[in-house]
C-alpha positions as CSV (number, residue, x, y, z in Angstrom):
1,X,22.5,-12.7,2.4
2,X,22.1,-12.1,6.2
3,X,19.0,-9.6,5.2
4,X,17.3,-12.1,2.7
5,X,17.8,-15.0,5.4
6,X,15.9,-12.9,7.6
7,X,13.2,-11.7,5.3
8,X,12.6,-15.3,3.6
9,X,12.3,-16.4,7.4
10,X,9.5,-13.8,8.2
11,X,7.5,-14.3,5.5
12,X,7.3,-18.1,5.3
13,X,6.4,-17.7,9.3
14,X,3.9,-15.6,8.5
15,X,-0.1,-16.5,8.3
16,X,-2.5,-15.0,6.5
17,X,-4.3,-14.7,10.5
18,X,-4.5,-16.0,13.6
19,X,-7.3,-17.1,15.7
20,X,-8.7,-14.8,18.4
21,X,-11.3,-15.5,20.5
22,X,-13.9,-13.1,19.9
23,X,-14.1,-9.7,21.4
24,X,-17.7,-8.3,22.2
25,X,-16.9,-4.8,21.2
26,X,-20.3,-3.3,20.5
27,X,-18.8,0.3,19.0
28,X,-19.9,0.8,15.3
29,X,-17.2,0.7,12.5
30,X,-17.5,3.1,9.7
31,X,-14.9,2.0,6.8
32,X,-13.9,4.8,4.5
33,X,-12.8,4.0,0.3
34,X,-12.7,6.9,-1.3
35,X,-12.1,5.5,-5.3
36,X,-9.9,7.0,-7.2
37,X,-11.4,8.7,-11.3
38,X,-12.3,6.2,-13.8
39,X,-10.1,6.3,-17.0
40,X,-12.0,7.3,-20.1
41,X,-11.2,3.5,-21.3
42,X,-11.2,2.0,-17.5
43,X,-13.7,-0.2,-16.5
44,X,-15.4,-0.6,-12.5
45,X,-15.0,-4.1,-12.4
46,X,-11.1,-4.4,-11.5
47,X,-12.2,-1.9,-8.1
48,X,-15.5,-3.3,-7.5
49,X,-14.2,-7.2,-6.9
50,X,-11.8,-5.9,-4.2
51,X,-14.7,-3.5,-3.1
52,X,-17.2,-6.3,-2.7
53,X,-14.4,-8.4,-0.3
54,X,-15.3,-5.6,2.2
55,X,-19.5,-5.6,1.4
56,X,-20.1,-9.0,1.7
57,X,-18.4,-8.7,5.3
58,X,-20.6,-5.9,6.7
59,X,-22.9,-6.2,9.1
60,X,-25.3,-4.4,12.0
61,X,-21.9,-2.8,13.5
62,X,-20.1,-1.5,10.3
63,X,-20.7,0.8,7.4
64,X,-18.7,1.8,4.2
65,X,-18.5,4.8,3.1
66,X,-17.9,5.1,-0.5
67,X,-16.7,8.3,-1.9
68,X,-17.2,8.4,-5.8
69,X,-16.5,11.4,-7.9
70,X,-19.7,12.9,-9.7
71,X,-19.0,12.2,-13.4
72,X,-18.2,8.5,-12.5
73,X,-21.3,8.1,-10.9
74,X,-23.3,6.6,-13.8
75,X,-20.7,3.5,-14.3
76,X,-20.6,2.8,-11.0
77,X,-24.7,2.4,-10.8
78,X,-24.8,-1.1,-11.8
79,X,-22.2,-2.4,-9.4
80,X,-24.0,-0.5,-6.8
81,X,-27.4,-1.8,-8.0
82,X,-26.0,-5.3,-7.6
83,X,-24.5,-5.1,-4.3
84,X,-28.4,-4.0,-3.3
85,X,-29.9,-6.9,-4.5
86,X,-27.3,-9.3,-3.5
87,X,-26.2,-7.9,0.1
88,X,-29.7,-6.1,1.1
89,X,-28.4,-5.7,4.8
90,X,-25.0,-3.9,3.9
91,X,-24.6,-0.6,5.2
92,X,-23.3,1.0,2.0
93,X,-23.4,4.6,2.2
94,X,-22.2,6.2,-1.7
95,X,-21.5,9.7,-2.1
96,X,-21.4,10.8,-5.2
97,X,-20.2,14.3,-5.4
98,X,-16.9,16.5,-7.6
99,X,-14.1,15.8,-6.3
100,X,-13.4,16.9,-3.0
101,X,-10.6,19.7,-2.6
102,X,-10.5,20.7,0.6
103,X,-6.6,20.5,1.0
104,X,-3.9,19.8,-1.4
105,X,-4.1,15.5,-0.9
106,X,-7.2,14.9,-3.2
107,X,-7.4,11.1,-0.7
108,X,-7.2,13.4,2.9
109,X,-10.1,16.0,1.5
110,X,-12.1,12.5,0.1
111,X,-11.7,11.6,3.7
112,X,-12.8,14.7,5.4
113,X,-15.5,14.6,3.0
114,X,-16.8,10.8,4.0
115,X,-16.0,11.9,8.1
116,X,-18.7,13.9,7.8
117,X,-21.5,11.1,6.4
118,X,-19.7,8.6,9.2
119,X,-21.6,7.1,12.1
120,X,-19.3,4.8,13.5
121,X,-17.1,5.4,16.9
122,X,-14.7,3.5,15.2
123,X,-12.9,4.2,11.7
124,X,-11.1,2.4,9.2
125,X,-9.1,4.1,6.3
126,X,-8.7,1.9,3.7
127,X,-7.3,2.0,-0.1
128,X,-9.8,1.2,-2.9
129,X,-7.9,-1.4,-4.5
130,X,-7.6,-4.0,-1.5
131,X,-9.0,-7.3,-0.9
132,X,-9.9,-8.4,2.3
133,X,-9.6,-12.0,3.2
134,X,-13.0,-13.7,4.6
135,X,-13.5,-13.0,7.9
136,X,-10.8,-10.4,8.2
137,X,-13.6,-7.7,8.9
138,X,-14.0,-9.8,12.1
139,X,-10.5,-10.5,12.8
140,X,-9.4,-6.9,12.7
141,X,-12.0,-5.7,15.1
142,X,-11.2,-8.2,17.4
143,X,-7.4,-8.0,17.3
144,X,-8.0,-4.1,17.5
145,X,-10.0,-4.8,20.9
146,X,-7.7,-6.7,22.3
147,X,-4.5,-4.9,21.5
148,X,-5.0,-1.7,23.2
149,X,-3.0,0.2,20.3
150,X,-3.9,3.5,19.1
151,X,-4.1,2.4,15.6
152,X,-3.7,-0.5,13.9
153,X,-2.5,-0.9,10.3
154,X,-2.4,-3.7,7.5
155,X,0.6,-4.9,5.1
156,X,-0.4,-5.7,1.9
157,X,0.5,-8.1,-0.7
158,X,0.5,-8.6,-4.4
159,X,-0.6,-12.1,-5.6
160,X,-1.8,-12.1,-8.9
161,X,0.7,-11.4,-12.1
162,X,-1.5,-11.7,-14.8
163,X,0.7,-9.1,-17.1
164,X,4.5,-9.2,-17.4
165,X,4.2,-5.7,-16.1
166,X,2.5,-6.6,-13.1
167,X,5.9,-8.2,-11.8
168,X,7.4,-5.1,-10.9
169,X,4.3,-3.9,-8.5
170,X,4.8,-7.5,-7.1
171,X,8.7,-7.5,-6.6
172,X,8.5,-4.0,-4.9
173,X,5.8,-4.8,-2.6
174,X,6.3,-8.5,-2.3
175,X,10.2,-8.8,-1.8
176,X,11.2,-5.4,-0.8
177,X,8.6,-3.8,1.4
178,X,6.3,-6.6,3.1
179,X,9.4,-8.2,4.8
180,X,10.5,-4.9,5.6
181,X,7.3,-4.1,7.5
182,X,7.4,-7.6,9.1
183,X,11.0,-6.9,10.5
184,X,9.6,-3.6,12.0
185,X,7.2,-5.8,13.6
186,X,9.3,-8.1,14.8
187,X,12.3,-6.3,15.9
188,X,11.5,-2.8,16.3
189,X,8.7,-0.2,17.5
190,X,6.2,1.2,14.3
191,X,6.5,4.7,13.5
192,X,4.0,4.7,10.2
193,X,1.1,3.4,8.8
194,X,-0.5,1.7,5.8
195,X,-3.6,3.2,3.4
196,X,-4.0,-0.6,3.0
197,X,-5.8,0.0,6.2
198,X,-5.7,1.8,8.9
199,X,-8.1,1.7,12.2
200,X,-8.4,3.7,14.9
201,X,-10.9,5.7,17.5
202,X,-12.5,8.5,15.9
203,X,-13.0,10.3,19.0
204,X,-9.1,10.1,19.6
205,X,-8.6,11.1,16.2
206,X,-10.3,14.4,16.6
207,X,-8.3,15.1,19.7
208,X,-4.9,14.6,18.4
209,X,-4.9,14.9,14.6
210,X,-5.5,18.2,12.9
211,X,-7.0,17.9,9.5
212,X,-5.1,20.6,7.7
213,X,-1.7,19.1,9.0
214,X,-2.9,15.8,7.6
215,X,-4.0,17.2,4.1
216,X,-1.2,19.1,3.3
217,X,1.6,16.7,2.5
218,X,1.4,13.4,0.6
219,X,1.7,10.1,2.5
220,X,-1.1,10.8,4.6
221,X,-0.7,7.1,5.9
222,X,2.7,8.1,7.2
223,X,1.7,11.0,8.8
224,X,-0.7,9.5,10.8
225,X,1.3,6.4,12.0
226,X,3.3,9.2,13.4
227,X,0.7,11.0,15.6
228,X,-1.2,8.1,16.7
229,X,0.6,5.6,19.0
230,X,1.2,2.9,19.9
231,X,1.1,1.6,16.0
232,X,0.3,-1.9,15.7
233,X,1.4,-4.1,12.2
234,X,-2.0,-6.4,11.9
235,X,-1.6,-9.9,12.0
236,X,-3.4,-10.0,8.7
237,X,-1.9,-9.5,5.3
238,X,-4.7,-7.8,2.9
239,X,-3.6,-8.4,-1.5
240,X,-3.4,-5.3,-3.4
241,X,-4.4,-5.6,-7.2
242,X,-2.0,-4.9,-9.5
243,X,-2.6,-2.6,-11.9
244,X,-0.4,-1.7,-14.5
245,X,0.0,-3.6,-17.8
246,X,2.2,-1.5,-19.6
247,X,5.8,-1.3,-18.8
248,X,5.6,2.4,-18.4
249,X,3.0,2.9,-15.8
250,X,4.6,-0.2,-13.5
251,X,7.9,1.7,-13.3
252,X,6.5,5.2,-12.9
253,X,4.4,3.5,-9.9
254,X,7.6,1.9,-8.3
255,X,9.9,4.8,-8.9
256,X,6.8,6.8,-6.8
257,X,7.0,3.8,-4.6
258,X,10.8,4.6,-4.0
259,X,10.5,7.6,-3.7
260,X,7.8,8.5,-1.3
261,X,9.5,6.1,1.3
262,X,12.6,8.0,0.6
263,X,10.7,11.3,1.3
264,X,9.6,9.7,4.2
265,X,12.4,8.0,6.1
266,X,15.7,9.1,4.1
267,X,17.9,7.7,7.4
268,X,16.3,4.8,6.9
269,X,16.6,4.7,3.0
270,X,20.3,6.2,3.2
271,X,20.9,3.2,5.2
272,X,19.5,0.4,2.7
273,X,22.5,0.9,0.6
274,X,23.9,-0.6,3.3
275,X,22.3,-3.9,1.9
276,X,22.5,-3.5,-1.5
277,X,25.9,-5.2,-2.5
278,X,24.7,-5.1,-6.3
279,X,25.7,-1.4,-6.3
280,X,29.1,-2.3,-4.6
281,X,30.1,-5.0,-6.7
282,X,28.5,-3.1,-9.8
283,X,30.9,0.1,-8.5
284,X,33.6,-2.3,-8.9
285,X,33.3,-3.4,-12.0
286,X,33.5,-0.2,-13.5
287,X,36.2,0.9,-12.2
288,X,38.2,-2.2,-12.6
289,X,36.2,-3.8,-15.9
290,X,38.7,-6.2,-16.3
291,X,38.5,-7.8,-12.8
292,X,37.0,-11.4,-12.4
293,X,36.5,-11.2,-9.0
294,X,34.4,-8.2,-9.5
295,X,32.0,-9.6,-12.2
296,X,31.8,-12.9,-10.7
297,X,30.7,-10.9,-7.1
298,X,28.1,-8.9,-9.5
299,X,26.7,-12.3,-11.1
300,X,27.0,-14.4,-7.9
301,X,25.3,-11.5,-5.8
302,X,22.8,-10.4,-8.4
303,X,21.8,-14.5,-8.7
304,X,21.4,-14.8,-4.5
305,X,19.1,-11.8,-5.1
306,X,17.0,-13.4,-7.7
307,X,16.5,-16.3,-5.7
308,X,15.4,-14.6,-2.9
309,X,13.1,-12.7,-4.3
310,X,11.4,-16.3,-6.3
311,X,11.5,-17.6,-2.5
312,X,9.9,-14.7,-1.3
313,X,6.7,-14.2,-3.8
314,X,5.9,-17.9,-3.8
315,X,5.9,-17.6,0.1
316,X,3.5,-14.5,-0.1
317,X,1.3,-16.7,-3.0
318,X,2.8,-14.8,-6.0
319,X,4.3,-16.9,-8.7
320,X,6.9,-16.2,-10.8
321,X,6.8,-18.2,-14.0
322,X,10.2,-19.2,-15.5
323,X,9.5,-16.3,-18.7
324,X,9.9,-13.6,-15.8
325,X,13.2,-15.0,-14.6
326,X,15.1,-12.6,-17.3
327,X,12.7,-9.4,-15.8
328,X,14.1,-10.5,-12.4
329,X,17.6,-10.3,-13.5
330,X,16.8,-6.7,-15.0
331,X,15.2,-5.4,-11.0
332,X,18.0,-6.9,-8.9
333,X,20.5,-5.0,-11.2
334,X,18.2,-1.2,-11.8
335,X,16.8,-1.5,-8.1
336,X,20.1,-1.1,-6.9
337,X,20.5,2.6,-9.3
338,X,17.2,3.1,-8.4
339,X,18.4,4.1,-4.9
340,X,20.7,6.4,-5.9
341,X,18.4,8.2,-8.3
342,X,16.1,8.3,-5.6
343,X,18.3,11.3,-4.1
344,X,18.2,13.5,-6.8
345,X,15.4,16.2,-7.2
346,X,12.8,14.7,-9.3
347,X,9.3,14.4,-8.8
348,X,6.4,11.6,-8.6
349,X,3.1,11.6,-10.6
350,X,-0.3,11.0,-9.5
351,X,-2.3,10.4,-11.9
352,X,-5.6,9.2,-9.9
353,X,-4.6,12.7,-8.1
354,X,-3.7,14.4,-11.1
355,X,-1.3,15.8,-9.2
356,X,2.8,16.2,-9.3
357,X,4.5,15.6,-5.9
358,X,8.0,17.6,-5.6
359,X,8.4,16.6,-2.0
360,X,6.2,15.5,0.8
361,X,4.8,19.2,0.9
362,X,5.3,20.6,-2.6
363,X,2.7,19.6,-4.9
364,X,0.8,20.9,-8.3
365,X,-1.7,20.1,-10.5
366,X,-0.9,18.2,-13.3
367,X,-1.1,20.9,-16.2
368,X,-1.6,24.2,-13.5
369,X,-0.7,25.2,-10.0
370,X,-3.2,24.2,-8.2
């Protein structure tokens, strides 16, 4: 109950952005956006809307490096031509090549490829499905220049749930992950970064970071945040687009999120068991099934978590509808079991990467050993 009270307070106090005096920073910014390959029945429209939130804010001190896999080039042509007409002054560089494979990590391989085309003194690495609020690019530049940090990283939330399966992504991002990030920012040192957005000095990156060490593992954002310090969690929050239309895909994504956190921070992940009392009540009820206290405790704790989830999603701008409440009840029960399951030796699947990961440094191509 104490944790949920802190979490709700942190999120409710959070503002979309803080006004800062403009900073006259003449350095050019290069924004890296590697795009995942499109499925046969997929359309660029969803990602295009998120990317446009960056394109429309480009000025003469910013460029966007867009990495598109060669086979997807024709499907993106209409979107790119539309931007050329609507934002003629925007500096968008399109790098359309076969999927880079310099390293084990496909994403880092893309970053390495895009870095060869970057002309900015500042770099920003950002996932393709992130939506930047209006005025966000200027706000991030000003915050980075004023804060004196080595790396500025942006938290993210889910605001739109158009299909029931997307609720699982919203519950992880808005209820489990986002409050924890804010707690780290408020009460402790930040030794991680988030792929939603990472802004840093290109020269410092070249001096301190080895591409080979970054590219040989999963969670490059976590590794980069552990190398470039100090790290600051930005005042700005980005929005990520929930993509899972089917419960199976949503469950795989949810498990992948949890497993990655477990691999990156095993001691902290183990500590979270102490604040998941559903597991304790469930164990009590299984051992003493005739105990009314056990079942009442389990039911009361689950209702507390459902209420906290509703408040946190609402504070983040994500609406949980009445018909979704039964799914939230199931989430409250199953997420405690997820914490236990993530200690078992099973892999996570990144379909966009076409890879299976068995650990931070163990990976194989789907359908092969590459």
